Backbone as JSON Lines, residues from 0, in Angstrom:
{"i":0,"aa":"X","n":[-73.6,0.37,-15.29],"ca":[-73.04,-0.42,-16.35],"c":[-71.85,0.32,-16.95]}
{"i":1,"aa":"X","n":[-70.76,-0.38,-17.18],"ca":[-69.54,0.2,-17.71],"c":[-69.55,0.11,-19.22]}
{"i":2,"aa":"X","n":[-69.14,1.2,-19.86],"ca":[-69.12,1.2,-21.32],"c":[-67.97,0.34,-21.83]}
{"i":3,"aa":"X","n":[-68.1,-0.22,-23.05],"ca":[-67.03,-1.03,-23.61],"c":[-65.72,-0.25,-23.74]}
{"i":4,"aa":"X","n":[-65.8,1.03,-24.04],"ca":[-64.6,1.84,-24.17],"c":[-63.89,1.97,-22.83]}
{"i":5,"aa":"X","n":[-64.65,2.2,-21.77],"ca":[-64.07,2.34,-20.44],"c":[-63.44,1.02,-19.99]}
{"i":6,"aa":"X","n":[-64.12,-0.1,-20.27],"ca":[-63.55,-1.42,-19.94],"c":[-62.25,-1.63,-20.7]}
{"i":7,"aa":"X","n":[-62.23,-1.25,-22.0],"ca":[-61.04,-1.41,-22.83],"c":[-59.9,-0.56,-22.26]}
{"i":8,"aa":"X","n":[-60.19,0.69,-21.9],"ca":[-59.16,1.56,-21.36],"c":[-58.64,1.04,-20.02]}
{"i":9,"aa":"X","n":[-59.53,0.54,-19.18],"ca":[-59.11,-0.03,-17.9],"c":[-58.22,-1.25,-18.12]}
{"i":10,"aa":"X","n":[-58.62,-2.12,-19.04],"ca":[-57.83,-3.31,-19.35],"c":[-56.5,-2.89,-19.96]}
{"i":11,"aa":"X","n":[-56.52,-1.9,-20.86],"ca":[-55.29,-1.42,-21.49],"c":[-54.33,-0.85,-20.44]}
{"i":12,"aa":"X","n":[-54.85,-0.05,-19.5],"ca":[-54.04,0.54,-18.43],"c":[-53.43,-0.55,-17.56]}
{"i":13,"aa":"X","n":[-54.25,-1.56,-17.21],"ca":[-53.78,-2.67,-16.4],"c":[-52.66,-3.41,-17.12]}
{"i":14,"aa":"X","n":[-52.86,-3.74,-18.39],"ca":[-51.84,-4.46,-19.16],"c":[-50.57,-3.64,-19.32]}
{"i":15,"aa":"X","n":[-50.73,-2.34,-19.49],"ca":[-49.56,-1.48,-19.63],"c":[-48.75,-1.46,-18.33]}
{"i":16,"aa":"X","n":[-49.43,-1.41,-17.21],"ca":[-48.73,-1.41,-15.93],"c":[-48.08,-2.75,-15.65]}
{"i":17,"aa":"X","n":[-48.76,-3.84,-15.98],"ca":[-48.22,-5.17,-15.73],"c":[-47.0,-5.43,-16.6]}
{"i":18,"aa":"X","n":[-46.97,-4.87,-17.79],"ca":[-45.86,-5.15,-18.7],"c":[-44.64,-4.26,-18.46]}
{"i":19,"aa":"X","n":[-44.74,-3.3,-17.53],"ca":[-43.59,-2.46,-17.23],"c":[-42.47,-3.32,-16.64]}
{"i":20,"aa":"X","n":[-41.23,-3.03,-17.0],"ca":[-40.14,-3.81,-16.42],"c":[-40.04,-3.53,-14.92]}
{"i":21,"aa":"X","n":[-39.73,-4.56,-14.2],"ca":[-39.56,-4.4,-12.76],"c":[-38.2,-3.81,-12.49]}
{"i":22,"aa":"X","n":[-38.16,-2.82,-11.66],"ca":[-36.87,-2.25,-11.28],"c":[-36.48,-2.82,-9.94]}
{"i":23,"aa":"X","n":[-35.25,-3.18,-9.82],"ca":[-34.81,-3.77,-8.56],"c":[-34.45,-2.67,-7.58]}
{"i":24,"aa":"X","n":[-34.73,-2.92,-6.35],"ca":[-34.37,-2.01,-5.28],"c":[-32.93,-2.34,-4.9]}
{"i":25,"aa":"X","n":[-32.12,-1.33,-4.65],"ca":[-30.72,-1.56,-4.29],"c":[-30.65,-2.47,-3.06]}
{"i":26,"aa":"X","n":[-29.74,-3.43,-3.13],"ca":[-29.58,-4.37,-2.03],"c":[-28.67,-3.73,-0.99]}
{"i":27,"aa":"X","n":[-29.24,-3.42,0.16],"ca":[-28.48,-2.78,1.23],"c":[-28.0,-3.79,2.26]}
{"i":28,"aa":"X","n":[-28.04,-5.06,1.91],"ca":[-27.61,-6.11,2.83],"c":[-26.12,-5.98,3.1]}
{"i":29,"aa":"X","n":[-25.77,-6.03,4.37],"ca":[-24.37,-6.05,4.77],"c":[-24.12,-7.39,5.42]}
{"i":30,"aa":"X","n":[-23.27,-8.19,4.81],"ca":[-23.0,-9.53,5.3],"c":[-21.91,-9.53,6.37]}
{"i":31,"aa":"X","n":[-21.96,-10.52,7.23],"ca":[-20.89,-10.75,8.18],"c":[-20.24,-12.11,7.91]}
{"i":32,"aa":"X","n":[-20.94,-12.96,7.18],"ca":[-20.4,-14.25,6.76],"c":[-20.52,-14.34,5.25]}
{"i":33,"aa":"X","n":[-19.4,-14.65,4.6],"ca":[-19.35,-14.7,3.15],"c":[-18.6,-15.95,2.7]}
{"i":34,"aa":"X","n":[-18.69,-16.24,1.41],"ca":[-17.96,-17.39,0.86],"c":[-16.47,-17.06,0.71]}
{"i":35,"aa":"X","n":[-16.19,-15.83,0.29],"ca":[-14.81,-15.37,0.14],"c":[-14.64,-14.07,0.92]}
{"i":36,"aa":"X","n":[-13.71,-14.07,1.86],"ca":[-13.45,-12.87,2.65],"c":[-12.79,-11.79,1.8]}
{"i":37,"aa":"X","n":[-12.96,-10.52,2.18],"ca":[-12.25,-9.46,1.47],"c":[-10.75,-9.61,1.7]}
{"i":38,"aa":"X","n":[-9.98,-9.21,0.69],"ca":[-8.52,-9.32,0.78],"c":[-7.94,-7.92,0.64]}
{"i":39,"aa":"X","n":[-7.16,-7.47,1.64],"ca":[-6.58,-6.12,1.53],"c":[-5.56,-6.05,0.39]}
{"i":40,"aa":"X","n":[-5.65,-4.99,-0.4],"ca":[-4.68,-4.77,-1.49],"c":[-3.92,-3.47,-1.32]}
{"i":41,"aa":"X","n":[-4.45,-2.55,-0.53],"ca":[-3.78,-1.27,-0.25],"c":[-4.04,-0.95,1.21]}
{"i":42,"aa":"X","n":[-2.96,-0.9,2.01],"ca":[-3.14,-0.72,3.46],"c":[-2.14,0.29,4.03]}
{"i":43,"aa":"X","n":[-2.32,1.56,3.74],"ca":[-1.4,2.54,4.33],"c":[-1.5,2.49,5.86]}
{"i":44,"aa":"X","n":[-0.35,2.55,6.54],"ca":[-0.36,2.43,8.0],"c":[-0.91,3.69,8.67]}
{"i":45,"aa":"X","n":[-1.42,3.53,9.89],"ca":[-1.89,4.7,10.63],"c":[-0.71,5.55,11.11]}
{"i":46,"aa":"X","n":[-0.98,6.83,11.3],"ca":[0.02,7.74,11.86],"c":[0.08,7.51,13.37]}
{"i":47,"aa":"X","n":[1.26,7.25,13.87],"ca":[1.45,7.03,15.3],"c":[1.46,8.39,15.99]}
{"i":48,"aa":"X","n":[0.6,8.64,16.95],"ca":[0.61,9.94,17.64],"c":[1.99,10.19,18.28]}
{"i":49,"aa":"X","n":[2.6,11.34,17.96],"ca":[3.95,11.66,18.43],"c":[4.09,11.57,19.94]}
{"i":50,"aa":"X","n":[3.13,12.11,20.66],"ca":[3.23,12.12,22.13],"c":[3.24,10.7,22.69]}
{"i":51,"aa":"X","n":[2.44,9.81,22.13],"ca":[2.4,8.43,22.61],"c":[3.67,7.68,22.22]}
{"i":52,"aa":"X","n":[4.19,7.99,21.05],"ca":[5.43,7.34,20.6],"c":[6.58,7.75,21.52]}
{"i":53,"aa":"X","n":[6.67,9.06,21.84],"ca":[7.73,9.55,22.73],"c":[7.65,8.9,24.1]}
{"i":54,"aa":"X","n":[6.44,8.7,24.57],"ca":[6.23,8.11,25.89],"c":[6.36,6.59,25.88]}
{"i":55,"aa":"X","n":[6.51,6.0,24.7],"ca":[6.64,4.55,24.59],"c":[5.34,3.8,24.8]}
{"i":56,"aa":"X","n":[4.22,4.47,24.53],"ca":[2.91,3.85,24.72],"c":[2.54,3.04,23.49]}
{"i":57,"aa":"X","n":[2.26,1.77,23.68],"ca":[1.77,0.89,22.62],"c":[0.28,0.67,22.83]}
{"i":58,"aa":"X","n":[-0.4,0.19,21.81],"ca":[-1.82,-0.07,21.96],"c":[-2.42,-0.74,20.75]}
{"i":59,"aa":"X","n":[-3.71,-0.94,20.84],"ca":[-4.45,-1.57,19.74],"c":[-5.82,-0.93,19.65]}
{"i":60,"aa":"X","n":[-6.28,-0.8,18.41],"ca":[-7.63,-0.3,18.14],"c":[-8.32,-1.32,17.25]}
{"i":61,"aa":"X","n":[-9.48,-1.8,17.68],"ca":[-10.3,-2.68,16.85],"c":[-11.26,-1.79,16.08]}
{"i":62,"aa":"X","n":[-11.1,-1.75,14.76],"ca":[-11.91,-0.89,13.91],"c":[-12.9,-1.77,13.14]}
{"i":63,"aa":"X","n":[-14.17,-1.45,13.25],"ca":[-15.2,-2.14,12.47],"c":[-15.42,-1.35,11.2]}
{"i":64,"aa":"X","n":[-15.33,-2.05,10.07],"ca":[-15.49,-1.38,8.78],"c":[-16.52,-2.11,7.93]}
{"i":65,"aa":"X","n":[-17.15,-1.35,7.06],"ca":[-18.01,-1.92,6.03],"c":[-17.27,-1.72,4.72]}
{"i":66,"aa":"X","n":[-17.04,-2.83,4.02],"ca":[-16.38,-2.81,2.72],"c":[-17.46,-3.02,1.67]}
{"i":67,"aa":"X","n":[-17.55,-2.11,0.71],"ca":[-18.6,-2.22,-0.29],"c":[-18.24,-3.21,-1.41]}
{"i":68,"aa":"X","n":[-19.12,-3.31,-2.39],"ca":[-18.96,-4.28,-3.48],"c":[-17.77,-3.98,-4.38]}
{"i":69,"aa":"X","n":[-17.24,-2.76,-4.31],"ca":[-16.08,-2.42,-5.14],"c":[-14.77,-2.61,-4.39]}
{"i":70,"aa":"X","n":[-14.86,-2.9,-3.09],"ca":[-13.66,-3.06,-2.27],"c":[-13.26,-1.8,-1.54]}
{"i":71,"aa":"X","n":[-14.07,-0.76,-1.65],"ca":[-13.79,0.49,-0.93],"c":[-14.37,0.41,0.48]}
{"i":72,"aa":"X","n":[-13.76,1.13,1.4],"ca":[-14.27,1.2,2.76],"c":[-15.4,2.23,2.79]}
{"i":73,"aa":"X","n":[-16.6,1.75,3.12],"ca":[-17.79,2.6,3.11],"c":[-18.01,3.29,4.45]}
{"i":74,"aa":"X","n":[-17.61,2.65,5.56],"ca":[-17.78,3.26,6.87],"c":[-16.81,2.65,7.85]}
{"i":75,"aa":"X","n":[-16.5,3.42,8.9],"ca":[-15.59,2.95,9.95],"c":[-16.16,3.35,11.3]}
{"i":76,"aa":"X","n":[-15.86,2.52,12.3],"ca":[-16.2,2.87,13.67],"c":[-15.26,2.09,14.6]}
{"i":77,"aa":"X","n":[-15.06,2.63,15.78],"ca":[-14.19,1.97,16.75],"c":[-15.01,0.98,17.56]}
{"i":78,"aa":"X","n":[-14.58,-0.29,17.56],"ca":[-15.24,-1.31,18.36],"c":[-14.64,-1.35,19.76]}
{"i":79,"aa":"X","n":[-13.32,-1.16,19.83],"ca":[-12.61,-1.23,21.11],"c":[-11.27,-0.55,20.94]}
{"i":80,"aa":"X","n":[-10.77,0.05,22.01],"ca":[-9.51,0.77,21.92],"c":[-8.79,0.73,23.26]}
{"i":81,"aa":"X","n":[-7.46,0.6,23.18],"ca":[-6.68,0.62,24.42],"c":[-6.33,2.05,24.84]}
{"i":82,"aa":"X","n":[-6.42,2.99,23.9],"ca":[-6.13,4.39,24.2],"c":[-6.87,5.27,23.2]}
{"i":83,"aa":"X","n":[-7.62,6.26,23.66],"ca":[-8.42,7.07,22.75],"c":[-7.6,7.84,21.71]}
{"i":84,"aa":"X","n":[-6.34,8.16,22.0],"ca":[-5.53,8.91,21.03],"c":[-5.12,8.07,19.83]}
{"i":85,"aa":"X","n":[-5.29,6.76,19.89],"ca":[-5.0,5.9,18.74],"c":[-6.21,5.79,17.79]}
{"i":86,"aa":"X","n":[-7.4,6.15,18.25],"ca":[-8.62,5.9,17.49],"c":[-8.7,6.67,16.18]}
{"i":87,"aa":"X","n":[-8.48,7.98,16.21],"ca":[-8.6,8.78,15.0],"c":[-7.58,8.34,13.94]}
{"i":88,"aa":"X","n":[-6.29,8.19,14.28],"ca":[-5.35,7.74,13.25],"c":[-5.7,6.36,12.68]}
{"i":89,"aa":"X","n":[-6.22,5.48,13.52],"ca":[-6.61,4.15,13.04],"c":[-7.75,4.25,12.03]}
{"i":90,"aa":"X","n":[-8.77,5.02,12.37],"ca":[-9.92,5.15,11.47],"c":[-9.56,5.89,10.18]}
{"i":91,"aa":"X","n":[-8.72,6.92,10.29],"ca":[-8.3,7.66,9.09],"c":[-7.5,6.76,8.15]}
{"i":92,"aa":"X","n":[-6.64,5.92,8.69],"ca":[-5.85,5.02,7.86],"c":[-6.73,3.99,7.18]}
{"i":93,"aa":"X","n":[-7.58,3.34,7.95],"ca":[-8.42,2.26,7.41],"c":[-9.39,2.8,6.36]}
{"i":94,"aa":"X","n":[-9.83,4.03,6.5],"ca":[-10.73,4.63,5.52],"c":[-10.09,4.71,4.14]}
{"i":95,"aa":"X","n":[-8.76,4.7,4.07],"ca":[-8.04,4.78,2.79],"c":[-7.69,3.4,2.23]}
{"i":96,"aa":"X","n":[-7.96,2.35,2.98],"ca":[-7.62,1.0,2.53],"c":[-8.51,0.6,1.36]}
{"i":97,"aa":"X","n":[-7.97,-0.29,0.52],"ca":[-8.72,-0.89,-0.59],"c":[-8.64,-2.4,-0.45]}
{"i":98,"aa":"X","n":[-9.7,-3.07,-0.88],"ca":[-9.79,-4.52,-0.76],"c":[-10.24,-5.15,-2.07]}
{"i":99,"aa":"X","n":[-9.9,-6.4,-2.23],"ca":[-10.58,-7.24,-3.21],"c":[-11.88,-7.57,-2.51]}
{"i":100,"aa":"X","n":[-13.04,-7.31,-3.13],"ca":[-14.31,-7.43,-2.42],"c":[-14.62,-8.85,-1.93]}
{"i":101,"aa":"X","n":[-15.44,-8.9,-0.9],"ca":[-15.96,-10.17,-0.4],"c":[-16.95,-10.71,-1.42]}
{"i":102,"aa":"X","n":[-17.13,-12.04,-1.42],"ca":[-18.09,-12.64,-2.35],"c":[-19.02,-13.59,-1.62]}
{"i":103,"aa":"X","n":[-20.26,-13.57,-2.07],"ca":[-21.29,-14.48,-1.58],"c":[-21.99,-15.02,-2.82]}
{"i":104,"aa":"X","n":[-22.01,-16.34,-2.95],"ca":[-22.62,-16.99,-4.12],"c":[-22.05,-16.45,-5.43]}
{"i":105,"aa":"X","n":[-20.76,-16.15,-5.43],"ca":[-20.07,-15.7,-6.63],"c":[-20.18,-14.22,-6.94]}
{"i":106,"aa":"X","n":[-20.97,-13.48,-6.18],"ca":[-21.15,-12.05,-6.45],"c":[-20.47,-11.22,-5.36]}
{"i":107,"aa":"X","n":[-19.92,-10.09,-5.76],"ca":[-19.31,-9.16,-4.81],"c":[-20.41,-8.57,-3.93]}
{"i":108,"aa":"X","n":[-20.15,-8.53,-2.61],"ca":[-21.15,-8.04,-1.66],"c":[-20.51,-7.12,-0.63]}
{"i":109,"aa":"X","n":[-21.37,-6.36,0.05],"ca":[-20.92,-5.55,1.19],"c":[-20.69,-6.48,2.37]}
{"i":110,"aa":"X","n":[-19.65,-6.2,3.13],"ca":[-19.35,-7.03,4.29],"c":[-18.87,-6.15,5.43]}
{"i":111,"aa":"X","n":[-19.19,-6.58,6.65],"ca":[-18.73,-5.87,7.85],"c":[-17.7,-6.75,8.54]}
{"i":112,"aa":"X","n":[-16.54,-6.17,8.81],"ca":[-15.47,-6.89,9.51],"c":[-14.87,-5.99,10.58]}
{"i":113,"aa":"X","n":[-14.25,-6.61,11.55],"ca":[-13.54,-5.86,12.59],"c":[-12.07,-6.24,12.5]}
{"i":114,"aa":"X","n":[-11.23,-5.21,12.37],"ca":[-9.79,-5.41,12.2],"c":[-9.03,-4.8,13.36]}
{"i":115,"aa":"X","n":[-8.05,-5.51,13.91],"ca":[-7.21,-4.91,14.95],"c":[-6.05,-4.16,14.31]}
{"i":116,"aa":"X","n":[-5.79,-2.95,14.73],"ca":[-4.63,-2.19,14.3],"c":[-3.75,-1.98,15.52]}
{"i":117,"aa":"X","n":[-2.52,-2.46,15.41],"ca":[-1.58,-2.39,16.53],"c":[-0.64,-1.2,16.37]}
{"i":118,"aa":"X","n":[-0.44,-0.51,17.46],"ca":[0.53,0.58,17.54],"c":[1.62,0.11,18.48]}
{"i":119,"aa":"X","n":[2.82,-0.04,17.93],"ca":[3.94,-0.54,18.76],"c":[5.15,0.33,18.5]}
{"i":120,"aa":"X","n":[5.79,0.8,19.57],"ca":[6.99,1.64,19.43],"c":[8.14,0.88,18.82]}
{"i":121,"aa":"X","n":[8.06,-0.44,18.81],"ca":[9.12,-1.27,18.26],"c":[9.05,-1.39,16.75]}
{"i":122,"aa":"X","n":[7.94,-0.96,16.15],"ca":[7.81,-1.07,14.68],"c":[8.57,0.0,13.96]}
């Protein structure tokens, strides 16, 4: 048989735990489809490798990036590349880019996009 005091303390503990505010877990969702796409606002160009420029080599690097809720680039990776020497300058440049964040249901969200960066000796 449980004493009235022990029942009261158990009930009190239960009520105290139930009344605690719920803390939300950070949303780590990365969207690929959003209502509003991110808009670039700062896009410093990549450094063209001198040796490839001298040789007249053009190319393209498709860089996959995750843009966070503030519009900062959170991560970069190469999806495809026409020449490996273009990859590092492409990723270094894109890492410095800033965006107006993507939105889903009116809220800023993380989004993953793939961007082509072209290297052309004619530019």
